[in-house]
C-alpha positions as CSV (number, residue, x, y, z in Angstrom):
1,M,24.0,-15.9,5.5
2,I,20.7,-17.8,6.3
3,S,17.9,-17.2,3.8
4,F,14.3,-16.8,4.7
5,K,13.5,-20.3,3.3
6,Q,16.1,-21.9,5.7
7,L,14.4,-20.4,8.8
8,P,12.3,-22.7,11.0
9,P,8.5,-22.2,10.8
10,E,8.4,-20.4,14.1
11,A,11.0,-17.9,13.0
12,K,9.1,-17.3,9.7
13,A,6.0,-16.6,11.7
14,A,7.9,-14.1,13.9
15,V,9.3,-12.3,10.9
16,A,5.7,-12.1,9.4
17,A,4.4,-10.6,12.6
18,G,7.2,-8.1,12.6
19,V,6.5,-7.1,9.0
20,V,2.8,-6.6,9.8
21,F,3.6,-4.6,13.0
22,F,5.9,-2.4,11.0
23,S,3.2,-1.8,8.4
24,M,0.8,-0.9,11.3
25,M,3.2,1.7,12.6
26,L,3.8,3.0,9.1
27,S,0.2,3.4,8.3
28,R,-0.6,5.1,11.6
29,S,2.3,7.6,11.1
30,Y,2.1,8.4,7.4
31,L,-1.2,7.1,5.9
32,A,-3.8,8.0,8.6
33,E,-4.5,11.5,7.2
34,Q,-4.3,10.4,3.5
35,L,-6.8,7.6,3.6
36,E,-10.5,8.0,3.8
37,L,-12.2,6.8,7.0
38,R,-13.7,3.7,5.5
39,M,-10.4,2.6,4.0
40,R,-8.5,3.4,7.2
41,R,-11.0,1.3,9.2
42,W,-10.7,-1.7,6.8
43,L,-6.9,-1.5,6.8
44,L,-6.6,-1.2,10.6
45,R,-8.8,-4.3,11.2
46,L,-7.0,-6.3,8.5
47,Q,-3.6,-5.4,10.1
48,M,-4.8,-6.3,13.6
49,A,-6.1,-9.7,12.4
50,L,-3.0,-10.5,10.4
51,F,-0.7,-9.5,13.3
52,A,-2.6,-11.6,15.8
53,N,-2.6,-14.6,13.5
54,A,1.1,-14.3,12.7
55,L,1.9,-14.4,16.4
56,M,-0.5,-17.2,17.1
57,L,1.0,-19.3,14.3
58,I,4.1,-19.7,16.5
59,G,1.9,-21.2,19.3
60,S,-0.2,-23.2,16.8
61,L,3.0,-24.9,15.5
62,H,3.9,-25.8,19.0
63,V,0.3,-27.1,19.7
64,W,0.5,-29.3,16.5
65,R,3.8,-30.8,17.4
66,S,2.8,-31.5,21.0
67,T,-0.6,-32.9,20.3
68,V,-0.3,-34.5,16.9
69,T,3.4,-35.1,15.9
70,T,4.4,-36.3,19.3
71,F,1.3,-38.6,19.6
72,S,1.9,-40.1,16.1
73,R,5.4,-41.2,17.2
74,S,4.1,-42.9,20.3
75,S,3.4,-46.6,20.5
76,A,0.1,-45.6,22.1
77,A,-1.2,-44.2,18.9
78,S,-3.4,-46.3,16.6
79,S,-4.4,-45.6,13.0
80,F,-8.1,-45.9,14.0
81,C,-8.1,-43.0,16.5
82,F,-5.2,-40.9,15.2
83,M,-6.8,-39.6,12.1
84,P,-10.0,-38.2,13.8
85,W,-7.7,-36.7,16.5
86,K,-5.6,-35.0,13.8
87,I,-8.7,-33.6,12.1
88,A,-10.0,-32.3,15.5
89,V,-6.8,-30.5,16.3
90,F,-6.7,-29.0,12.8
91,V,-10.3,-27.8,13.0
92,F,-9.6,-26.4,16.5
93,L,-6.6,-24.4,15.3
94,A,-8.5,-23.2,12.2
95,L,-11.4,-21.9,14.3
96,T,-9.0,-20.2,16.6
97,H,-7.2,-18.4,13.8
98,S,-10.5,-17.4,12.2
99,S,-11.8,-15.7,15.3
100,F,-10.2,-12.3,14.6
101,F,-11.8,-12.1,11.2
102,T,-15.3,-12.3,12.6
103,W,-15.1,-8.7,13.7
104,R,-15.5,-7.7,10.1
105,F,-17.6,-10.4,8.6
106,L,-19.9,-12.0,11.2
107,V,-21.5,-9.3,13.3
108,A,-25.3,-9.0,13.7
109,E,-28.1,-8.4,16.1
110,E,-27.3,-11.7,17.8
111,P,-24.0,-13.7,17.7
112,Y,-23.5,-16.3,15.0
113,F,-22.7,-19.8,16.2
114,F,-19.5,-19.8,14.2
115,S,-18.3,-16.7,16.1
116,L,-19.1,-18.2,19.4
117,A,-17.3,-21.4,18.5
118,A,-14.3,-19.5,17.1
119,Y,-13.8,-17.4,20.2
120,T,-14.4,-20.4,22.5
121,C,-11.5,-22.1,20.6
122,L,-9.4,-19.0,21.1
123,G,-10.0,-19.1,24.8
124,A,-9.2,-22.8,25.0
125,Y,-6.1,-22.1,22.8
126,I,-4.7,-19.6,25.3
127,I,-5.3,-22.1,28.2
128,L,-3.7,-25.0,26.3
129,I,-0.6,-22.9,25.3
130,F,-0.1,-22.0,29.0
131,F,-0.4,-25.6,30.2
132,L,1.9,-27.0,27.5
133,F,4.5,-24.4,28.4
134,A,4.0,-24.8,32.2
135,L,4.2,-28.6,32.1
136,G,7.2,-28.5,29.8
137,S,8.9,-26.1,32.2
138,V,8.2,-28.3,35.2
139,E,9.6,-31.3,33.4
140,Q,12.8,-29.4,32.5
141,A,13.2,-28.1,36.0
142,Y,12.8,-31.6,37.4
143,K,15.5,-32.9,35.1
144,L,17.9,-30.2,36.1
145,L,17.2,-30.6,39.8
146,T,17.6,-34.4,39.8
147,G,20.3,-34.5,37.2
148,R,18.5,-37.3,35.4
149,G,16.9,-37.6,32.0
150,A,14.1,-39.9,31.1
151,K,14.8,-43.6,30.9
152,A,14.5,-45.2,27.5
153,G,11.7,-47.4,28.6
154,N,9.3,-44.7,29.8
155,K,10.4,-41.7,27.6
156,N,7.5,-42.2,25.1
157,S,4.9,-42.5,27.8
158,R,6.1,-39.3,29.6
159,T,6.2,-37.4,26.3
160,V,2.6,-38.4,25.6
161,M,1.3,-37.7,29.1
162,K,2.2,-34.0,28.9
163,P,-0.1,-33.0,26.0
164,V,-2.8,-35.4,27.3
165,L,-2.8,-33.7,30.7
166,A,-2.7,-30.3,29.1
167,V,-5.7,-31.1,26.9
168,M,-7.7,-32.5,29.8
169,L,-7.1,-29.4,32.0
170,T,-7.9,-27.2,29.0
171,V,-11.3,-28.9,28.4
172,V,-12.3,-28.7,32.1
173,L,-11.3,-25.0,32.5
174,T,-13.0,-24.1,29.2
175,I,-16.3,-25.6,30.3
176,V,-16.0,-23.9,33.7
177,G,-15.2,-20.6,31.9
178,L,-18.2,-20.9,29.6
179,L,-20.6,-21.6,32.4
180,N,-19.2,-18.7,34.5
181,A,-19.6,-16.2,31.6
182,S,-23.1,-17.4,30.8
183,Q,-24.4,-16.2,34.2
184,P,-25.9,-12.8,34.5
185,P,-23.4,-10.2,35.9
186,T,-23.4,-9.9,39.6
187,V,-24.5,-6.6,41.2
188,N,-21.8,-5.3,43.4
189,S,-22.8,-2.5,45.8
190,V,-20.0,-0.2,46.9
191,E,-20.1,2.8,49.2
192,I,-17.6,5.5,48.5
193,P,-17.0,8.7,50.5
194,V,-16.6,11.7,48.2
195,H,-14.8,14.7,49.6
196,K,-16.8,17.9,49.3
197,L,-19.9,16.1,48.1
198,P,-22.9,18.3,49.2
199,S,-24.9,16.8,52.1
200,T,-28.1,17.0,49.9
201,M,-26.5,14.5,47.6
202,N,-25.6,12.0,50.2
203,N,-26.6,8.4,49.1
204,L,-26.6,9.4,45.5
205,K,-26.7,6.2,43.4
206,V,-24.4,5.8,40.4
207,V,-24.6,2.6,38.3
208,L,-21.3,1.8,36.5
209,L,-21.2,-0.2,33.3
210,S,-18.0,-1.0,31.4
211,D,-16.7,-3.3,28.7
212,I,-19.9,-4.7,27.2
213,H,-18.2,-5.3,23.9
214,L,-21.2,-5.5,21.6
215,G,-20.0,-7.5,18.6
216,P,-19.2,-11.0,17.5
217,T,-20.2,-12.7,20.8
218,V,-22.4,-10.2,22.6
219,G,-25.7,-9.2,21.1
220,K,-29.1,-7.7,21.8
221,T,-30.3,-10.4,24.3
222,K,-27.4,-9.9,26.7
223,L,-27.6,-6.1,26.4
224,A,-31.3,-6.2,27.1
225,M,-30.6,-8.3,30.2
226,V,-28.1,-5.7,31.4
227,V,-30.5,-2.9,30.9
228,R,-33.3,-4.7,32.8
229,M,-30.9,-5.2,35.7
230,V,-29.9,-1.5,35.7
231,K,-33.5,-0.3,35.6
232,A,-34.2,-2.5,38.6
233,L,-31.5,-0.6,40.6
234,K,-33.2,2.8,39.9
235,P,-30.0,4.8,39.7
236,D,-29.7,8.5,39.9
237,I,-26.9,8.5,37.3
238,T,-25.8,5.8,34.9
239,V,-22.2,5.9,33.4
240,I,-20.7,3.7,30.7
241,V,-16.9,3.9,30.9
242,G,-15.9,2.6,27.4
243,D,-15.7,-0.5,25.3
244,L,-19.4,-0.6,24.7
245,T,-18.8,-1.9,21.2
246,D,-16.4,-3.7,18.8
247,S,-18.3,-2.9,15.7
248,E,-19.5,-0.1,13.5
249,A,-22.8,1.7,14.5
250,E,-24.6,1.0,11.3
251,I,-23.8,-2.8,11.3
252,I,-24.9,-3.5,14.9
253,R,-27.5,-0.8,15.5
254,P,-30.4,-3.3,16.0
255,A,-28.5,-4.8,18.9
256,V,-28.1,-1.4,20.6
257,E,-31.8,-0.7,20.8
258,P,-32.2,-1.8,24.5
259,L,-30.1,1.2,25.5
260,R,-33.0,3.4,24.5
261,E,-34.8,2.1,27.7
262,L,-32.0,3.3,30.1
263,Y,-33.2,6.2,32.2
264,S,-31.6,8.0,35.1
265,P,-33.0,11.3,36.5
266,L,-29.6,13.0,36.5
267,G,-28.5,11.6,33.2
268,T,-26.7,8.7,31.5
269,Y,-23.2,9.4,30.3
270,F,-20.6,7.7,28.2
271,V,-16.8,7.9,27.5
272,T,-14.9,6.1,24.8
273,G,-12.7,3.0,25.4
274,N,-9.9,1.8,23.1
275,H,-12.3,-0.5,21.2
276,E,-14.4,2.4,20.1
277,Y,-11.4,3.7,18.3
278,Y,-10.7,0.3,16.8
279,T,-14.1,0.6,15.0
280,S,-13.0,3.9,13.5
281,D,-16.6,4.9,13.8
282,V,-16.7,7.1,17.0
283,S,-18.6,10.0,15.5
284,N,-21.5,7.7,14.4
285,W,-21.5,6.1,17.8
286,F,-21.8,9.5,19.5
287,E,-24.8,10.4,17.3
288,L,-26.5,7.1,18.0
289,L,-26.0,7.3,21.7
290,K,-27.3,10.9,21.7
291,S,-30.5,9.6,20.0
292,F,-30.9,7.4,23.1
293,N,-30.4,10.3,25.5
294,I,-27.0,9.1,26.4
295,R,-24.5,11.9,26.5
296,P,-20.9,11.3,25.4
297,L,-18.4,13.2,27.5
298,H,-15.8,14.0,24.8
299,N,-13.1,15.7,27.0
300,E,-15.9,17.7,28.7
301,N,-17.8,17.9,31.9
302,V,-21.3,18.5,33.2
303,K,-22.6,19.9,36.5
304,I,-24.7,17.3,38.4
305,V,-27.1,19.4,40.4
306,S,-28.8,18.1,43.5
307,P,-32.5,17.6,43.1
308,K,-32.9,19.2,46.5
309,S,-30.9,22.4,46.0
310,A,-29.8,24.2,42.8
311,D,-26.8,25.5,44.7
312,D,-25.4,22.0,45.4
313,W,-23.6,20.2,42.6
314,F,-20.5,18.3,41.7
315,C,-18.5,18.1,38.5
316,L,-18.8,15.0,36.4
317,A,-16.1,14.9,33.7
318,G,-15.0,12.4,31.0
319,V,-11.9,12.0,28.9
320,D,-11.3,10.2,25.6
321,D,-9.4,7.0,25.8
322,I,-5.6,7.2,25.5
323,E,-5.6,4.9,22.5
324,A,-7.0,7.7,20.4
325,D,-3.6,9.3,20.6
326,A,-1.7,6.2,19.6
327,L,-4.1,5.7,16.6
328,R,-3.8,9.3,15.6
329,Y,-7.6,9.5,15.6
330,S,-8.4,13.0,14.4
331,G,-10.1,15.3,16.9
332,H,-9.7,12.8,19.8
333,G,-7.3,12.0,22.5
334,M,-7.1,12.4,26.3
335,D,-7.2,16.1,27.2
336,L,-7.6,16.4,30.9
337,K,-7.4,20.2,31.0
338,K,-10.2,20.5,28.5
339,A,-12.3,17.9,30.4
340,L,-11.9,19.6,33.7
341,R,-12.3,23.2,32.5
342,D,-14.3,25.1,35.1
343,C,-14.1,22.2,37.6
344,S,-12.5,23.7,40.6
345,S,-11.4,22.0,43.8
346,E,-14.2,23.9,45.6
347,H,-16.6,21.2,44.4
348,A,-16.3,17.5,44.2
349,I,-14.9,16.1,41.0
350,V,-15.8,12.7,39.5
351,L,-13.9,11.6,36.4
352,L,-14.7,8.9,33.9
353,A,-11.6,7.4,32.3
354,H,-11.7,4.0,30.6
355,Q,-8.1,2.8,31.3
356,P,-6.6,2.7,34.8
357,V,-3.4,4.1,33.2
358,A,-5.4,7.2,32.3
359,A,-6.6,7.4,35.9
360,K,-3.0,7.4,37.1
361,W,-2.0,10.1,34.7
362,A,-5.0,12.2,35.7
363,L,-4.2,12.1,39.4
364,Q,-0.6,13.1,38.6
365,E,-1.9,16.2,36.9
366,R,-4.9,16.9,39.1
367,P,-4.6,15.3,42.5
368,D,-7.8,17.2,43.6
369,I,-10.0,14.7,41.6
370,N,-12.1,12.9,44.2
371,L,-13.3,9.8,42.4
372,I,-12.3,8.1,39.1
373,L,-14.3,5.4,37.5
374,S,-12.6,3.1,35.1
375,G,-12.8,-0.3,33.4
376,H,-10.6,-1.9,30.7
377,T,-8.9,-4.7,32.7
378,H,-11.9,-7.1,32.8
379,G,-10.3,-8.4,36.0
380,G,-8.1,-10.3,33.6
381,Q,-11.3,-12.0,32.3
382,M,-9.8,-15.5,32.2
383,F,-6.9,-17.5,33.4
384,P,-4.0,-17.1,32.6
385,L,-4.5,-13.6,31.3
386,N,-5.3,-12.4,34.9
387,A,-1.6,-12.1,35.8
388,G,-0.8,-10.0,32.8
389,A,-3.7,-7.6,33.4
390,Y,-2.7,-7.3,37.0
391,F,0.9,-6.3,36.3
392,L,0.2,-4.1,33.3
393,N,-2.3,-1.8,35.1
394,P,-1.7,0.5,38.1
395,F,-5.2,-0.3,39.3
396,F,-6.5,-3.8,38.6
397,V,-10.0,-4.2,39.8
398,G,-12.2,-2.9,42.7
399,L,-11.8,0.1,45.0
400,Y,-8.5,1.9,45.6
401,K,-7.7,4.8,47.9
402,V,-5.1,7.2,46.7
403,G,-3.9,9.9,49.1
404,Q,-6.3,11.3,51.6
405,N,-9.4,12.2,49.6
406,T,-9.3,10.3,46.3
407,F,-10.7,6.9,45.3
408,V,-10.4,4.9,42.1
409,Y,-12.9,2.2,41.2
410,V,-12.1,-0.2,38.4
411,S,-14.9,-2.3,37.0
412,P,-14.2,-5.9,36.0
413,G,-16.5,-5.4,33.1
414,T,-20.2,-6.0,32.5
415,M,-19.8,-8.6,29.8
416,Y,-16.6,-9.9,28.1
417,F,-14.4,-9.3,25.1
418,G,-14.6,-11.9,22.3
419,M,-14.1,-15.1,24.3
420,P,-17.4,-16.0,26.0
421,M,-15.4,-17.2,29.0
422,R,-14.5,-16.0,32.5
423,L,-12.0,-17.7,34.8
424,G,-10.9,-16.1,38.0
425,S,-13.2,-13.1,37.4
426,R,-16.9,-12.3,37.3
427,A,-18.9,-9.9,35.2
428,E,-20.3,-7.0,37.2
429,I,-22.8,-4.2,37.3
430,T,-21.5,-1.8,40.0
431,E,-23.9,0.1,42.2
432,I,-21.9,3.0,43.7
433,I,-23.4,4.9,46.6
434,L,-21.8,8.3,47.0
435,R,-21.4,9.4,50.6
436,S,-20.9,13.0,51.7
437,P,-18.3,13.5,54.5
């Protein structure tokens, strides 16, 4: 029987990830109600960081072998340049692995440079892993198709060229991604016909924000920019559909102050995303948002009454994020029946639900919902994550028509999560014009 010591490093990392994952499930199932909130919050973040790092260790070992070990065996390597390269790769991997710990230790009004560097390395790491795998797969496919292996004379040069090409592509795409994410979000204006919307509410303007992710790499300056752009649009209603934050309310409160300036005549509303539950601080966030005149819709609804006629209105409802159920977050979880209580099909129904999966579930239960506004996917945020986000979500990004009278709009996100990069997607503030039939 093979002992743990005899396992290769990748297998050891996989075992470690499995142990951490099992501990996460165990703590969610049996310890959630026994631990106080602060301890549960600390344990959850520690487990998530350890799980991510254990999985990443498998990739890091591959990166080291591809970019350091392989290069050291090549005749192209020289003692003069090899040591600085070895140090650079080590620092790159160390920063990458440290990124998940900044959630807890490096959050303030404005991002720390270390956090920005660490998450930039994480983004570059994901791109590098993809290209190392893709180029290796292409090489193996070529060998199989041609039935030839590398000749002895050029084997070393081909072996070195793969990581060199992967690193060059990674550097270029990382720079492009950083420049793209540094731009202000684009304003996307979308007209959506809403069945049974009163004629007096035709052209009602709703501004949709999602996935701002205040935390290690998004601070007060970026939020203030978003608020200025929203104010310039002069919306009738502003909605924030989750993942506003990655941190506890008390820690990051100074960065949230610009939200105080948001004003919409018919109200500003908020529903939770999965990252609000990762903070384990939802109650404090609700209280803070209420102090800014932003109303959380905690499985509840409000009547949005036309300024022109008190008899004309539609139902605006919001549900908790589905992750609250998985985390066993007390008093929270998606409850559509409660959220749509007194919302009849005689009036238009607009639902705020952070995840597109929740939108799909809601329509299966209540097909009379006319419009659902979601986020969560970030449009994939960056290559090569775009493909995974596309296949994992029933609605990816943009406007979808479901049936005869229902639309779903998925925001690509107003900022970004962690990695200050966007590739194949663009941050967006969505200006939605509601049209009556």
